[in-house]
DOKE-322603 format. One record per residue: x, y, z of N, C-alpha, C, CB in turn; residue in three letters. Coordinates in steps of 0.1 Angstrom, whole numbers, plus 5000, padded with zeros to 4 digits. Atoms other than C-alpha are relative to their C-alpha. Last residue first. Glycine has a CB too. Example, Ala and Ser with C-alpha at 12.3 -4.5 7.8 and 13.67 -1.06 7.14 Angstrom:
499149895000513749895071499250115008500450054986SER500949885000512349555078500950125000499050005012ALA
***
This chain:
500550175005799085268053500650014987498149964998UNK499250114993800885558073499649874995499850015015UNK498650004995798485818062500449895007500150115008UNK500349994986795385698043501550015005499149885006UNK498949984995794885738005499950035016500750104992UNK500049884990791685627992501249995007498850005012UNK499149915004792085427959499950125010499950034986UNK498850055007790985087968500950124998499749924986UNK499150034987788385217994501349974993499549875010UNK499949854992786585437966501149935009498550075009UNK499049925008786985087944500450135007499450044986UNK498750074999785284887972501150094989499749824994UNK500150125008782185147972501749945002499450044984UNK499649965013782385417999500149854994501450095000UNK498750065004780585338031500350024986500049855003UNK499950115007777985588040501249944998499550024989UNK499749985015778385868067499849854993501550074997UNK500649875005776885878102500350024985500650135008UNK499449975012777285518113499550134996499849904990UNK500850015010776185488151500750054988498750075003UNK500149875006778885428178499249994987501450084998UNK500949894994778685158202499850134994500650045012UNK501050084994782084978190499050115009500749875010UNK499550044987783885218167498649935007500750135010UNK500649954988782485258130500349945014498750004998UNK500250104991784985198104499450055013501149935002UNK501650045001784585458076499849865007499549984984UNK500350155006788385418071498849974998500549905006UNK499350015015789085798074499849884994501650014999UNK500649935007786585828104500650014984500050115007UNK501450055004787385528120499550094990499149995010UNK500050145009791085618119498849964996500549895006UNK499549945011790385958135500049894987501450075004UNK501149935004788185788163500550064986499750125010UNK501150095004791085528169498850074993499449935012UNK500950074989793585778170499049924995499450105010UNK501349935003796385828141499149945013499349964983UNK499949904988800085788151498450064998501550144998UNK500349875009800385568118499950125010498650004992UNK498849945001801985248136499950154994500949924990UNK499749964987798785078150501350074998500149885011UNK500849904993797085078117500550035014498649975000UNK500149885005799684898096499350125007499449994988UNK498849945001800584638121499950124992500949924993UNK499549944989797184578131501150085000500149925008UNK501049904998796184508094500250075013498749945000UNK499549925009799184268090499050135001500049924985UNK498749944994798484088122500350114990501549895003UNK500449924991794484058110501550065008499149915010UNK500649875004795683928078499850095010498749994993UNK498849905006798083678092499350134997500849944986UNK499050055004795183538116500950094993499649914993UNK498849974994792883678139501149934996499850005012UNK499250154999789883468126501350055005500249924984UNK500450104987787683778134500749875001498549964998UNK499649944990789783998111499449915012499750155000UNK498850034996789483758083500650065012500750024992UNK499850134996785783738084501649985004499549894989UNK500450034985785384118086500249865003498350035003UNK499249934990787584168055499649975015499950154997UNK500349855001785883908034500750065012498550035000UNK501449974995787283548031500050154999499749945015UNK500949925011790683388023498550015007499849904984UNK501249964996793683238044499250064990500250085012UNK500050044985797083088041498550035006501250095009UNK501249944995797283098003499949945013498849984991UNK501150094997800882977996498950095005500449895011UNK500450095012803883147979498849925002501149904997UNK498950105006805783248011499449924989500749905012UNK498749984992802583408026500949904995499849975015UNK499150095004799083478008501550045009500150014985UNK498749974993795983608018501149924998499950005014UNK499250155000793083587994501350065008500449934982UNK498349964999790583878000500649875003500350125014UNK499150104994786983817987501550055001500049874992UNK501150134999784084037974500749895007499549944986UNK499950135009786384317980499249915003501349944999UNK501350045005784884598004500349914987499150144997UNK500950024990787984648027498549944993499850145008UNK500950125005790384637999499049955007500749884998UNK500649985013791984968001499249884996501150034990UNK501249925001792584958038499350024986500450145004UNK501050084997795084658034498650085001500549915012UNK500749904990797584888019498749925002499850164993UNK499249994987799784638000499450085011501450064996UNK500249904991797084537974501149985010498649995006UNK498849994990797284347943499950115009501450014992UNK499249884995793684337929501049965006499250095010UNK499250034989791884087908501050115003500849874997UNK499149924996788684187888500949945010499550115003UNK499350084989786383977868501250065003500349864997UNK498950085004784584237849500449915011501250084997UNK500350105008780984407847501449894997499550064986UNK501350044998782084717864499949894987498850134999UNK499950124994786084747867498349955002501050025016UNK499450125006786485017842499749865005501350025001UNK500850045013783885257857500749894994499850134988UNK501250054996785485237892499149964988499350105008UNK500050134998788885267876498749925003500949985009UNK499950075013787985617862500149855003501350064991UNK501249985007786785727897500049934984499650175000UNK500650114993789985567913498650014994500150015015UNK499750125007791885797887499149875006501549985002UNK500450005014790286127897500349854995500850114991UNK501649985001790586057934499650004986499550155005UNK500650144995794285947932498549994997500149985016UNK500150075011795286277912499349875003501449984995UNK501149955010794086467942500049924988500350154995UNK501450044996795686237968499150064989499650065014UNK500549914988799086227953498550005000500650154999UNK500749875002799885927932499850085010498849984995UNK499049895002802485647937499550144996500949954989UNK499049994987800185387952500850114998500949875002UNK500149864996797485447924501050035012498650025005UNK499949905013797685127902499950145005498749974990UNK499649864993798684907932500050114989501750005009UNK498850004992798484607905500350135009501149994992UNK499649894994794984587891501449985010498850065008UNK498950024991794284297868500450145007501149944992UNK499349884997790884337850501149975010499150125005UNK499150014987789484037831500850135003501249884999UNK501050064990786484047804500750015014499549844995UNK499650134996788484287782499249955010501350005003UNK501550064997787084607767500249855003498850014987UNK499650145003790484707750498749915002501249965010UNK499950045016789385047746500149864996501250074993UNK501549985002788585087784499849964984499650175003UNK500850124993791984947790498750004995499950025016UNK499650125007793785197769499149905003501349965004UNK500849995013791785477785500349894992500350134992UNK501650054997793085327820499250024986499150095014UNK500050144999796585367806498749945002500949975011UNK499950065014795985727798499849854997501250024995UNK501149995007794585807831499949944985499850134999UNK500750124995797685637847498650034993500049985018UNK499450135009799985877825499049895006501749965002UNK500349995015797886207837500549864995500950144991UNK501550035001798186087874499450014986499250105008UNK500450124996801786067871498649964998500349985013UNK499850024985802286397854499649855004499150115009UNK501250014991802786407816500249985013499149904996UNK500749865002805786537795498750005007499850044985UNK499449924991807786227808499450154999501649994999UNK501149904996805485987790500450105010498949935006UNK500650054989808185727788498850105006501249975010UNK499550174998810185927765499249985015502249985003UNK498650004996807886247756500549855004500250105012UNK499950024987804186277755501349995006499349895003UNK499050104997803986437721500249965014501350034996UNK498849954992800686617718500949895002499650065015UNK498749995007798586517690501150055007499950084990UNK499550125003795786447712500949984993499349934996UNK500950084998795686807722500349854998498950044993UNK500450055014798387007705498849895003501349924992UNK499949905010799287237735499549964985501550045000UNK498850035008797987037763499950084987500049854996UNK498749914994795787217788501149964993500349985015UNK500049875004792587127768501350055005498850075006UNK499649975015793286747772500250144997499049954990UNK498849925002793486767811500350014985501249955008UNK499849894990789886677820501250074996500249955014UNK500349885004789486477788500050125009498849984995UNK499049935008791686227800499550134995500549914988UNK499749864996789186157827501150074994500250005014UNK498750024992789085787821500750125004500949934992UNK500050084989785385807814501349965007499549894997UNK500849954986785686107795500149915010498450024998UNK499449874994788386007770499350045013500050114990UNK499050084993786585657764500850115008501049904990UNK500750044989783385857753501149925011498949904994UNK500449884991785586067731499349945012499250104992UNK498849944994787185747715499750135011500850064987UNK499550074991783785607710501250035006500149884996UNK500850004990782485897692500549925010498749964996UNK499849864992785685937671499149995012499750144990UNK500949885002784985577658500650115010498449965003UNK500749944989787985327665499150144997501150045009UNK501550015000788985137636499350035010499649874997UNK500549915008792485227634498650004997500749994991UNK501550025006794085077662499850094992498949995009UNK500250055014797785117664498849954994500649914999UNK498950125002798285167700499849924987500049905013UNK500250095008795085377704500949884997499850074990UNK501350084995795785527737499749904990498650105002UNK499750064988799585607731498749935004500550105011UNK499550135003798885687694500249925015501350024992UNK501050075007796385967705500649854998499650084987UNK501250064992798786087730499049914994499250125005UNK501049894996801586137704499049925011499050074985UNK500849965011804785917706498950105003499349884993UNK499449865007807785857728498950044988501849984993UNK499050005009805885557746500150134994499949904991UNK500349935012803985517778500950024989499550115003UNK499050005010804285257805499450084989500449874996UNK501049975013802185347835501050004989499250145000UNK499249955008803985177865499350014986501349925000UNK499349894997801685157892501050064991500449975011UNK499250014990799684897873500650135004501049904997UNK499749864997796784867851500849985012498650095003UNK499049984989796384547833500250155003501449924995UNK499549864999793584447809500550035013498950094997UNK499849914988793284097803500150154997501349965008UNK500950014990791383837780500450125011500049865006UNK501049915004793383947749498949985008499750004987UNK499749874995796283787767498950104995501550034995UNK499950014985794883437763500250155004501249895005UNK501450024995793783477726500150025015499449874997UNK500649895006797283617715498649995008500049984984UNK499449924995799083327735499150154999501450004995UNK498849895006797183087721500250105007499750064985UNK500449885010794982877746501350054993499250135009UNK500650065012795782547762499750094991498849935003UNK498850045010798482697786499349934988501249915007UNK499249875006795682907804501149934988501050095014UNK498749994994793482587810501050124991500649854999UNK499250025012789882657799501450025008499650114986UNK500050125002787182647827501049944992498849974996UNK501150055007786682997824499849874998500050044988UNK501049875000789983067831499049964993500550134994UNK501250005008791982767846499450135000499049895005UNK500549854999795482767859498950014989501250124998UNK500949945009796482417870499850144999498949955002UNK501249934996799482287890499150034987500450135007UNK500950104995803282207884498650095002500649925013UNK499550145002806182377870499149905003501349985007UNK499750074985804482707867500449884996498749985010UNK501050124999804582897832500449945015500149884986UNK499250104993805883257831499149885002500550065013UNK498749965001804583547813501149935006500050125006UNK498850095007801683317808501050104996499649904987UNK499849985014798883567816501249954992499850114999UNK501449985005797583407848500350044983499050145010UNK500650145003801083297858498750014992499849915014UNK498950075009802583647856499549884994501349975007UNK500549925012799383797877501049944988500150195002UNK501250055002800183517904499450084984499150055014UNK499850135009803783617902498649944998500949885008UNK499749965015802683957912500249894993501250104998UNK501349935007801083827944500450044987499550125007UNK500750075013803883577954499050074992499249895005UNK501050114998804483647990499849934987498750055007UNK499350115002807783857984499049885002501250015010UNK499150005011806484168000500649854998501050105002UNK498949945000803884068026500750014986500849955009UNK498950084990800483958019501250104999500549834993UNK499049934992797284057998501149935006499350075009UNK499050094995795283937970501050075007500649924989UNK498849944995792084097964500949905004499850085010UNK499250084991789283927945501250105002500449844993UNK498749964997786384147928500749915011500150145003UNK499949944985783483987913501450045003499549895011UNK500649894998782283917878500250075012498749984998UNK500249935012783383567877499050135005499249894988UNK501450025005784483437910499850094989499050035010UNK500549885001788183437917498849994993500850094994UNK501049975011789083107930499650135000498749915000UNK500949914995792283007951498850004987500850165004UNK501350055005795182747951498850125006499749835005UNK501149885000798782817955498649954994500650134991UNK501250064998800882497961498950125000500049915014UNK499850104993804082697967498749915002500550045011UNK501450044996804482977945500249865006499150004988UNK500949874999807883167945498549965002500150094987UNK501450035003810282877954499350145002499449895010UNK500949914992813782977950498649974998500250154996UNK500350064986815982687941499250085008501349965008UNK498950074993816182787904499649925014501150105004UNK498949965008813183027899501249935007500150164998UNK498649984994810382807912500950074993500649885003UNK499249955008806582767906501450045006499450104992UNK498850014995803882537921501050074989500349865002UNK499049945010800282597915501350005008499550174994UNK498750064995797982357936501150064991500049844998UNK500050144991794682457916501449955004499249884992UNK498650054998794382827906499949875009501050115006UNK499950114989790882917893501449964998498849875000UNK498650005001789683247874500249905012500850165000UNK499550034985785883267867501549964998499249865007UNK499750154995785083407832500249995015501349934993UNK499149964988783083717820500449865007499250125010UNK500849964987781683607786501150065011499149855007UNK500849875004783383377762499450055015498749974986UNK501750004995786183137770499450124996499849995017UNK500149914987789183137748498649995003500450154999UNK500849865000789082867719500050065015498549994993UNK501650004998791382567721499750135001499449925013UNK500649934990794982587707498549975002500350144998UNK501750025004796382287685499350085012499349845000UNK500350035014800182337686498650014994500449874997UNK500250125002800282537718499749954986499249965009UNK501450055001801282897719500149844996499150094990UNK500750015013804882927730498549975000500749914992UNK501350004999806883007761499450034987499650105010UNK500550114992810182867757498550015003500649995012UNK500849954987810983127730499749865007498550104997UNK501650044996813182957702499650055013499849855001UNK500350054986816683147695498549975002500650105011UNK500350145000817183157657499949945014501049924993UNK501050025008817183547656499549864999500350064987UNK501249944996819383567685498749994992500350145001UNK500450084987821783317675498750055007501050005012UNK500750125005821983477639499449925013501149904992UNK501149965006822683827655499149864995500550104987UNK501049974991825283707676498650024994500550135007UNK500250124990827183507650499050035010501249955006UNK500950065007826883817626499749875008500349974986UNK501149964997828684027652498849934993500050144998UNK500550024986831583797653498750075005501050045009UNK500350154996831683767617499549995015501249914998UNK501250025002831984147613499249865003500050024989UNK500749904991835084187628498549985000500350144996UNK499950064987836483877610499350085011501549985003UNK500950115000835184017576500049935014500349894989UNK501349964998836784337582499149895002499650074990UNK500349964986840084157587498750065004500850095005UNK499950134993839583977553500050025016501349934996UNK501450084998838484287539499949885007499549954988UNK500649944988841884467547498749935000500050165000UNK499250054989843684217523499250055014501750044999UNK500450134999841084287495500749955015500549924986UNK501349994996841784657499499249855004499350084990UNK500049954985845484607499498650005005500750155002UNK499550094994844984397467500150035016501249974994UNK501250084996842884667453500549895007499249954988UNK501049924993845984907457498649905002499750154991UNK499850044984848584627447499050095007501750045006UNK500550134995846984597412500349995015500849874992UNK501449994998847484967403499549865007499350034985UNK500249884990851284947407498550015003500650144993UNK499550064984851584607390499450105009501849995003UNK501050134997849484747359500349965014500249884989UNK501349934997851485087360499149905002499450094988UNK499649944987855084907360498450065005501450144998UNK499950124988853784667333500150075011501349914999UNK501250075001852484967308500249915013499749914986UNK500949944996855585167318498749945001500150094994UNK499849984984857784897312498950095007501650065003UNK500550134993856184837277500349985016500749884993UNK501449995000856485217268499449865008499450034984UNK500549914988859985227279498649995001500450144998UNK500149835003860784957253499550055013498950054987UNK501449954995861984597260500050174998499749955016UNK500750115001865184407245498650055003500749895010UNK500749975011867084747242499149884996501050044988UNK499550085013869884637263499150034988500149835003UNK498849935004868884917288500649944986501149975013UNK500349875005865284777289501450094994499350085013UNK500550025010866584437296499550124990499249905002UNK498850045010868684537322499549964986500749895006UNK499249875002865884747340501149964990500750065013UNK500649955012863584407339500850144996498250045003UNK500050105011865484207364499750074987498949885003UNK498750075000866584467391500149924986500149915014UNK498949895004863684687384501349944996500350105011UNK500349945014861284407386501150094994498750075002UNK499750105010862784257417499950034987499449895002UNK498350014998862784587436500349914989500649935015UNK499649905007858984637425501650004998499550135006UNK500450015016858084307436500650114991498549994999UNK499050085007859984337471499749984984500049865008UNK498949945000857884657478501349914994500150045013UNK499949905013854684517466501550055001498850135002UNK499950065010855384217493500050084986499049925001UNK498650055002856084467519500349924988500449915011UNK499149895003852984657512501549954998500050115011UNK500249975012850984347513500650114994498950004998UNK499350135007852284247546500050034985499349855003UNK498550005001851284587558500749914993500550005013UNK499949905013847484537546501750044999498950155003UNK500350065012847584197568500450114986498449965000UNK498850105001849184367598499849944985499949875012UNK499049935009846484637593501349925000500350145006UNK500349955012843684427606501050054990499150095001UNK499850125006845684277636499350004985499449885009UNK498850055004846284617646500249884994500749995010UNK499449915011842884757642501549944996500150155005UNK500650045011841484457664500550084986498450025002UNK499550145004843984517690499349964987499749895012UNK498649985004843084877691500749894995500850055009UNK500349935012839284797696501550014992499350155003UNK500550115010840084557723500050054986498649955003UNK498950105004842284817742499649904989500449935013UNK499049925008839585097736501249894996500650135009UNK500650015012836884847751501050074990498550075000UNK500050125006838884777781499649994986499249915009UNK498750034999839385157788500349864993500450015013UNK499449925012835785227781501449964998500050165002UNK500550065011834884977808500350034986498950005002UNK499350135001837085127832499449934987499749925015UNK498749985005835585477824501049874999500750115009UNK499950005014832185357828501350034993499150094995UNK500350125007833085257862499749984985498949955006UNK498950084996834585577872500049854993500049995015UNK498949965012831885787856501449915002500550185001UNK500550045015829285577875500950044992498850074996UNK499950145001831385647908499649934987499249945010UNK498750045000831786007903500149844998500850055012UNK499449945013828086067893501549964999499950184998UNK499450115006826785857925500850044986499049904997UNK498349955004825986127945500549894994501150045014UNK499150064993822885937960501650034997499849854999UNK500150014984820386177950501149935008498849955004UNK499949884994821886237916499850015014499050084995UNK498649945002822385877906500350135008500250024985UNK499350044990818885807918501550025001499949885001UNK500449924988817386067897500749955011498450015003UNK499249884998819585947867499550085013499950104988UNK499749964985818185597871500750105002500749905007UNK501350034994816985537834500050025015499649854997UNK500849895006820185747821498649965007500050004982UNK499849864994822485527844499150114995501350044997UNK500449994984820885197835500450145006500849875008UNK501550044998820885237798499750025015499849864996UNK500649885004824385367799498550005000500350044986UNK499749914989825585077817499450134997501550015002UNK501050044987823784847792500350105013500449835006UNK501249965004825485027762499049955013499649934986UNK500049855000828784987778498650054997501150064991UNK500049964984828284617785499850155002501449965008UNK501450034995827084577747499850035016499649844997UNK500749925005830484737737498449985005500249994986UNK499649844992832384547759499150094995501650064997UNK500450024986830984217742500050115010500649915004UNK501549995001831384357706499449975015499649884990UNK500449875002834984417717498550024999500750064989UNK499849934988835784077729499350145000501550015002UNK501250034992834183947697500150055014499849855001UNK501349945005836484167676498849955009499649964984UNK500349864995839384057698499050064997500850094997UNK500049994985839083687689499750135007501349955004UNK501350074997838283747652499850015015500049854996UNK501049905000841283977650498649945004499950074986UNK499849924990843783717662498850114998501550064999UNK500550064989842283447640500250115013500749855001UNK501650024999842683677610499449945013499649904988UNK500549864996846483777621498250015000500750114989UNK499649964984847483417624499250125003501650035004UNK500950084994845883327588500150015016500349844995UNK501249975002847683627574498949925007499950004987UNK500349874992850983577589498650015000500650134994UNK500050064986850983207573499650125008501349935004UNK501050104997849983337538500049975014500349874993UNK501449974998851383687530499549895008499250024987UNK499849934987855183627528498750005007500550144998UNK500050074990854583367500500150065015501149924997UNK501350064996853383657479500049885011499449944986UNK500349984984856883817479498849945005500050145004UNK498950074992858083687446499750005014501450054997UNK500850064991854983837428500849915010499049924994UNK500749904992856884097408499349935012499050084990UNK499149944990859083817395499650105008501250054994UNK499550104988856383607383501050065009500649874994UNK501150014991854883917364500549925011498849954993UNK500249874993858284017348498949975011499650124990UNK498850004989858583657336500050115010501549994994UNK500450114990855083657319501150005010499849854993UNK499050114998855983987300499749915011501450075001UNK498649925002853784267285501149905001500250125011UNK499949965012850684037283501350074995499050074998UNK499650125007851383907317500149994986499249915004UNK498550034997851284247330500449894994500449985015UNK499349895006847884337312501649975002499550145006UNK500250055015846483987325500750114993498449964995UNK499250095003847484097359500249944987499849915007UNK498849934999845584417358501349884996500150085015UNK499749905013842584257346501550044999499150135000UNK500150105013842583997373500450054988498749954997UNK498750084997843584247402500249924987499849905014UNK498749895004840884497387501249915002500250145012UNK500049995015838184197388501050104995498650034994UNK499650125005838984117424500150014984499149895005UNK498550014997838884487433500449864995500250035016UNK498949905005835584547416501449985001499850135007UNK500649965014832884267418501050094996498650065001UNK500150125008834484037447499850084987498849905004UNK498750065002835884347468500049894990500549945013UNK499349925007832584537461501549944998499850125006UNK500449995013830684257473500750084991498850044999UNK499550145008832784197503499550014985499349855009UNK498450015002832684567512500349884993500749995013UNK499649935012828984647503501649975000499750165001UNK500650035014827584357522500850104992498350024999UNK499550125008830384387550499249994987500049865009UNK498849955005829284747560500549894991500950045011UNK500349895012825684657564501350024994499450155005UNK500150085011827084357585499450084989499349885003UNK498850065008828684607607499949914992500949955008UNK499049905007825684807611501449964994500350105009UNK500750005013823484497621500850124991498150035003UNK499650135007826084467649499449984986499549875008UNK498550005003825884817660500249884993501050015011UNK499249875005822184877661501249984995500250105011UNK500849975010820284537668500650134992498650025007UNK500150075011822884397687499450044988499649905003UNK498850005005823984697709499849904988501149965010UNK499749885011820484747715501250004993500050145007UNK500950035012820084387728500250114991498449985005UNK499550115009822984437752499349974986499949875009UNK498949955007821784757765500749914991500950065008UNK500249905011818284607772501150054992499350105004UNK500449884995819784307793499750104988501050065010UNK499749925010819983967780499650145003499549964990UNK498650045003820183737809500250084989500349854997UNK499149984989816883867824501349984998499649945009UNK499849864997815383927791500950015012498750085002UNK498949965011815883537783500150155003499549974981UNK498850065000814083437814501150054993499949894997UNK499349924989811083667811501649975001499249975014UNK500450014987810183507777501050075011499849875002UNK499250074990811083587742499450015014501550055000UNK500750144997808383697719500749925010500049924988UNK501149974995809784057717499249875006499250094990UNK499749974989813283927706498850055012500950104997UNK499650114992811983777677500350035014501049944994UNK501150084998810084077665500149895008499549954989UNK500949974990813084287674498749935001499850145000UNK499450024986815484097654499150035011501250085002UNK500150154995813284057625500549985014500949914990UNK501450054997812784427621499849875005499150014989UNK500449914988816484517626498549965004500150164997UNK499450084988817384237600499350065013501850025002UNK500850144998814784367575500649945012500249894987UNK501449974994816084747580499349875002499150104991UNK499749934988819884637574498450015006500950154998UNK499950114992818584427544500250045014501149924995UNK501350094999816784717528500549885008499349954985UNK500849924991819984967537498449895000499850184992UNK499350024987822384707520499050085012501650074999UNK499950124995820484667488500249995015500949934993UNK501350035001819785037480499949855008499450004983UNK500549934987823385117491498549965001500150175000UNK499750074987824484837468499550075011501449975003UNK500750135001822584997438500349925013500549914988UNK501549974998823585367445499549845002499350084987UNK500049954987827285237448498650025004500850125002UNK499850104991827085027415499950045014501249944998UNK501250085000825585327396500249875012499849954985UNK501149954994828085577407498949905000499650124994UNK499850004985831085367401498850055006501350085004UNK500350134992829785267367500250015014501049884995UNK501550055002829385637356499849865010499849964982UNK500749934990832985737371498449965000500250154996UNK500050074986834685427353499150095012501649995004UNK500850154998832985487319500249975016500749854990UNK501549995001833885877321499449855003499650054985UNK500549954986837485797333498350034999500950155003UNK499850104989837985547304499550065011501349975001UNK501050095002836485787277500149895014500149924985UNK501449934997838786057286498949895004499350094987UNK500049984985841785807284498950095005501550075005UNK500350144995840485687250500350025015501149874993UNK501450025000840186087239499749865008499450004985UNK500849914989843786147251498549965001500050174994UNK499750064986845085827232499350095011501750015002UNK500550144999843485937199500149955013500749914992UNK501349984998844286327204499349845002499350104988UNK500449944987847886247208498550015005500550145000UNK500450114991848285977182499550085014501249895003UNK501350065004848386247155499449915010500249934988UNK501249914995851186417172498949954996500050134996UNK500950025010853686097166498550105006499749814999UNK500549865004856686207186498750014991501350084992UNK500350005014857985847183499850164997498749914996UNK498750045007859385837219500050034986500449855001UNK498849924994856586057237501249954992500249975017UNK500149854998853485977215501250075004498950025008UNK500549935015853985637199500050155003498349974996UNK499150055011856185457228499650074988500049864998UNK498449984999855085637259500649964986500649915011UNK499749864995851285687251501550015002499350035014UNK500049905012851085357231500350145005498750014992UNK499050035010852485157262499850114988499849824993UNK498949934999850485347287501049964991500549995013UNK499849885011847185257271501450075003498750125002UNK499650055013847284917288500450114990498849914995UNK498650065001847585057321500549964988500049895006UNK499249914998844385257317501549965001499650075011UNK500149945011842384967303501250135001498650044999UNK499350065007843384767334500450064984499449885000UNK498750004997842185007355500949944990500149955013UNK499749875005838985037335501450035004499150115004UNK499350035012838384667343500850134995498949964989UNK498550084997837584727379500850004987499949825006UNK499049914993834784987369501449945001499550045014UNK499949885008833184767344500950095006498750074997UNK499050065008833384467369500550104990499449884992UNK498850004992831684707394501049934990499849935014UNK499549885000828884777368501450025008499050085006UNK499749955014828284417362500750135000498850024993UNK499050075004828284327398500650044987499849885001UNK498749914995825884617406501349924997499950035016UNK499949865006823384477381501350065006498650095002UNK499450035014823884117393500250134993499049924992UNK498650034998823184227429500749984986500049885008UNK499449894996819884387419501549995001499650045013UNK499949925013818984067403500650145001498650024995UNK498950055009820183857433499850104987499849824996UNK499649885007817984077457501149954990500650135009UNK501249935005816083777473500450134991499250035013UNK500650075012819383587476498950064992499649875004UNK499549955013820983837499499249944988501649964999UNK499949865005818883787529500350034987500950075007UNK501449934991817783447546500050154992500450035021UNK501250035002820083237519498850095006500049875006UNK500450005013822983467514498649924998501149954992UNK500349875007823483547548499449994988501250094998UNK501149934994823083207561499750124994500250035014UNK501350055003825483077536498750035004500049905002UNK500249975015828083317544498849954993501049964992UNK500749884999827683237580499750064987500850085008UNK501350024995828382877574499350125001499949945010UNK501050065012831382937552498450015004500549834996UNK500349895008832883157583499149974986501450074996UNK499349975010832582867606499750104989500149914995UNK500650085012830582917638501150034987498350064996UNK499849945010832482987670499449934986501250015000UNK499050045006830682807698500350104986499949854999UNK500250025013828182987719501449964993499350124995UNK500150135004828782927755499849984986499049945007UNK498550084996829883267765500149884995500249985016UNK499249965009826683397743501649965004499850134998UNK500250075013824283217763501050024990498850044995UNK499550134997825683327797499849934986499349935012UNK500950114993825083677787500849865000498549974990UNK500050105009827983947780499049905007501649934996UNK
***
């Protein structure tokens, strides 16, 4: 459970009902009216059945009136036909309403959750959010039909049946309801009990979803570290807690239904004692008693359903609260009220005295540098130096607490988020693909891409190289997270996306560090084409890959400690030189071998091979680097 949910106060039931009606149900008012009419018809048929008991017993059975048999029988037949038809119509209508509302809720929640910033998703893990979107919305879906059916069918049934009972004898009716006071106080206590444990069960269900999400996404690590038993045990402990909470919820819900049965038993006992004497004395007929007895008997069944509905509402209310909070949560990172236009052309990127902290942890500490327009700037440093955070600040995945981030002279925070992010193409070592076709993973919903342009992109990204090997070409399903493709193939798909976006800024985050040498060669050729004519920023851990960058920015503990070309930084013998020596003095390669691999010419030796372009260096694999 997230900290946000722990601090969320319980909302009153009437507030939740008003929210549900205002935001979702009201737009289907005419369909609801139709469903309610047919539910009322269905409910009233029970009253008609109990009312017909009197003529059936008195005129047919007691008097032996054969002529009345067909009349009474046909009336009963009509009652059952009307009941069946009205039941079918109201159920189909309610299903249409509930499914539409559930779909709208899920779409609204997903849209709202995707605009939340990183801090929100750190406190709301994927499993938790999946539980909210799937399970909690389904609980609301159940409540739509149950509450409306309870009001439209069961409440009408109870009213009509009590009217029949009162018509027979109002005194008998009061006697039959003698056990009603038993329901009041225990029902209130039971509802509060159910609400409390329903919230707990929802939280545990979310934790179970989170645990499953982590296990399945990390299944390789689970296997390699032999964590199967450990993870099964942890999941079993959570499951046991979940089972206990759910059993308590069911217990609280059934207490109310059980109390209704106790009330019914007392009512029947009282009516038999009181009314039986009147029948024996001849003051009432058997038909009247059977009509009354049937009406009261029929009434207790919808009463039981209405009683169960109160417990069901308490369960659903806990989920509705969570859904309402998530839908109404405001993202902290938003577009400004009056955004300025994004810069045109290939822009310069400038960071001026940028500070950013997560709590007490400083990540960027006065970071300042300039990435010149149309040139390549590499950002290097040890892990935790703040390199990736620079990318996040540029694209406003997070906002700094202090300093300026300027793109083409325009503040990143002054642009609308869509305009800002339309400036960037990002290629990282984690190539995110969706469980869609290869075509959809490249186009991502774009429908105006001519076939000629798509073919050009496929060739430039070297997707065309492996396309004939796929069973269905561009229509091949790539599998969850692109699992049907190799790492190199996934990276080429991501590069094809970036080529289609055709943005002025390219962000590369160790885009080939996880690839084999053969795949790396193909991918770096595609990236070389992608980088032309763009302002390119490169995050590099292997210093040999950025030798030919126009500028290298060296970061340490969130600050820029040096910048310049590769040769300039080595000559200054600062942190860059230390990192470079550390990498190249621990790989077991001789100076001559290293010189051949890095195209570095030892002192006094003539160069025999030309240097590769900076992109070639960026994606050349060196042992030990």
